[in-house]
GUBA-438071 format. One record per atom (N, C-alpha, C): x, y, z; residue in one letter. Coordinates in pm, whole numbers, plus 50000, padded with zeros to 5 digits. Example, Ala and Ser with C-alpha at 12.3 -4.5 7.8 and 13.67 -1.06 7.14 Angstrom:
// residues 2
513194943150780a;512304955050780a;513204967050780a;512854977550708s;513674989450714s;512905000350787s;
// end
This chain:
// residues 92
784168632913254m;784598630713403m;784718647313455m;784698656513423v;784778667513485v;783298672713506v;782438667613439g;781118671713511g;780508664113620g;780968649313619l;780908639013686l;781708642713832l;782788647313820i;783438652713964i;782838661914043i;782248672813932r;781848684814018r;780438681714030r;779818676213983h;778528668314041h;778338660114154h;779598654314191i;779718646114340i;779858656914440i;780778664114367a;781618675514488a;779978681614573a;779408683314436f;778268696414469f;777228686114566f;776608678514480f;775548668414586f;775768661814675f;776968660214723y;777408648414812y;778178658414904y;778198666814897a;778818675014994a;778588675415146a;776958676215170a;776498675415314a;776858661615363a;776938651515269d;776998637215313d;778708637015346d;779158647015366g;780668648515396g;781798637915293g;781158637015118i;781728631315033i;782518644314957i;784058640014950r;784258650414894r;785008639714721r;784498651714575s;785168648814505s;786018652814421s;787208652114347n;788448658814323n;788638647514162n;789548657114131g;790028649713973g;791618652713954g;792218643413945v;793488647713878v;793928645013741v;794308655013690l;794608653713544l;796038649313522l;796128637313495p;798108639113486p;798648638213343p;799558642313309g;800138643513163g;800928630113152g;801868628313089p;802658616913043p;803118612513180p;803248600113226v;803718592513339v;804608583213300v;806108584213370e;806778568513365e;806198561713432e;806218550513329t;805428536713422t;806678521513424t;807568529113340g;808818515313278g;808168506913138g;807078509913105i;806408499713015i;807368509212883i;807418520412857g;808378525712774g;809578526812712g;810368526212856s;811588527212860s;812668531712732s;813968520712706s;814618517912580s;814178510112494s;812938502912510a;812508490312411a;811298500712315a;811148512412365a;809948516512286a;810448519212168a;809618518312100p;809818520811958p;810498537411931p;811468534011785k;811468548111764k;810488563111775k;809558561811727s;808748573511758s;808118573311867s;808058564111985d;807748568512114d;809108577712143d;810148576112135r;810968581612197r;811258594612143r;810688595312021a;810938608811942a;809928619711957a;808538612312026m;807668617712106m;808108626512229m;808768615012273q;809258622312419q;810108631612429q;810998631212335s;811858638812334s;810868655912268s;810658653312198a;809658668112144a;808918672412274a;807898659912348m;807538667012481m;808488674312565m;809648667412572r;810558678712678r;810588695312630r;810978689112497t;811488705812444t;810028718012480t;809108711512489m;807598715212504m;807318722012630m;807488709512702a;807668716812857a;808188723512924a;807658727613015t;807988742213108t;809278739813195t;809328725513273m;810268725513316m;810438712913286m;812178708813319p;812998697513238p;812538685613268p;811888682213350q;811848666213370q;810238662113328q;810338653913197v;809148646713147v;809678635913107v;808908625913121p;807608628113196p;807588627313361p;806528627013399a;806578625413576a;806728611413624a;807478610713741q;807758599913784q;806208595413853q;805628582113867a;804578576213910a;804488581014059a;805448583014154d;805528588114322d;804938601214307d;805468607814176e;804998621714185e;803428624514196e;802898616714162v;801368614814118v;800638609614201v;801038599414291a;800768593514351a;800818602014494a;801878610214515a;801558619714666a;800538625714631a;800268634614532l;799028644014526l;798008632114517l;797888622914489l;796518611814517l;796668610514687l;797688608714749s;797328605714866s;797438615314942s;797548629714948w;796958643014990w;795818643214930w;795008642314835l;793778646414851l;793038635514903l;793178625914924a;792748616315013a;792968614015137a;793998624715201s;793748628315371s;793108637515400s;793008642015502d;792398647715606d;792878659815598d;794358662215559e;795008677015519e;794008684215451e;793438676515312a;792878681815207a;790978681715211a;790898680115355s;789528681615387s;788658692615346s;789428701315280y;788308716115254y;788418717815107y;789338705915045v;789468703214892v;788258695314834v;787408705314764n;786478698614706n;785658704514546n;785608692714476g;785378694814316g;786638703614279g;788118702014305a;789058703014212a;789278696214105a;789958706614045l;790628693213917l;792028699013891l;793028689413923v;794368694213970v;794828685613878v;795898699013776t;796418693713649t;797918689513676t;798248676213648v;799848673413668v;800588669313566v;801088681513510d;801308677713365d;803088687213326d;803068689513451n;804868700613398n;804448711613332n;803498717613326g;803108729013280g;802628729813126g;802488718813096w;802218714012969w;801548719812896w;799948720113000s;798628727212953s;798598741712964s;799598746913014a;799768762313024a;800698767912914a;801018754212823a;801648761312714a;800858765012589a;
// end
């Protein structure tokens, strides 16, 4: 996917087509909540201890806000970017 995003960004920029990628970490969807198996809750707890910031997982609207911005005219100069949205997890 990374290669495809960069390929599109490079080869289609002259046509006004931008290509960016969002690399999300865990996102709260409501599917897992308290009904999640004990192993999932243990994984969520472990993730919280490894995160650089206290909120894990992300809320869906936090990722959606980035997607909305990337699609807007405000991000017209952003092309070929890969934006990691994982609360600093991949920086650890």
